[in-house]
C-alpha positions as CSV (number, residue, x, y, z in Angstrom):
1,M,-42.3,-78.7,-104.9
2,E,-43.7,-78.2,-108.4
3,G,-46.8,-76.3,-107.1
4,A,-45.1,-74.3,-104.4
5,A,-44.7,-71.2,-106.6
6,G,-48.5,-71.1,-107.2
7,V,-49.1,-71.2,-103.4
8,F,-47.0,-68.2,-102.7
9,G,-48.5,-66.1,-105.6
10,S,-45.6,-65.9,-108.0
11,D,-47.5,-67.5,-110.8
12,G,-48.0,-64.3,-112.6
13,H,-51.7,-63.8,-111.5
14,S,-51.1,-61.2,-108.9
15,E,-54.2,-59.5,-107.3
16,P,-54.0,-56.1,-105.6
17,A,-53.0,-56.5,-102.0
18,E,-55.3,-53.7,-101.0
19,P,-58.7,-52.5,-102.3
20,A,-58.9,-49.1,-104.1
21,I,-59.3,-46.3,-101.8
22,D,-61.9,-43.5,-102.4
23,V,-60.3,-40.4,-101.1
24,K,-63.4,-38.2,-101.6
25,T,-65.4,-40.6,-99.4
26,L,-62.7,-40.6,-96.8
27,H,-62.6,-36.8,-96.7
28,A,-66.3,-36.6,-96.4
29,K,-66.4,-39.0,-93.5
30,I,-63.6,-37.1,-91.7
31,G,-65.5,-33.9,-92.2
32,E,-68.6,-35.5,-90.8
33,L,-66.8,-36.8,-87.7
34,T,-65.2,-33.5,-87.1
35,L,-68.5,-31.8,-87.0
36,V,-70.0,-34.4,-84.6
37,I,-67.0,-34.1,-82.3
38,D,-67.2,-30.3,-82.3
39,F,-71.0,-30.4,-81.6
40,L,-70.7,-33.0,-78.8
41,S,-67.8,-31.2,-77.1
42,G,-69.8,-28.0,-77.3
43,A,-73.0,-29.6,-75.9
44,L,-71.0,-31.4,-73.1
45,G,-69.2,-28.3,-72.1
46,K,-72.4,-26.3,-71.8
47,A,-73.9,-29.1,-69.7
48,G,-70.9,-29.0,-67.4
49,L,-70.0,-32.6,-68.1
50,L,-66.7,-31.7,-70.0
51,P,-63.9,-30.0,-68.0
52,S,-63.0,-27.9,-71.1
53,A,-65.0,-27.4,-74.2
54,K,-61.8,-26.5,-76.0
55,R,-59.2,-29.0,-77.1
């Protein structure tokens, strides 16, 4: 019972529950994926493999 508080993290040494998020990196990745999706939907639409090239 004496060490129970340390097991559950209430000993005063709390570490961040989540890592720091780099918003610029996430925005860059979202932009990159958007370009890829637009390119592929256009290419598949021209090839006739996609019913509609528009979303």
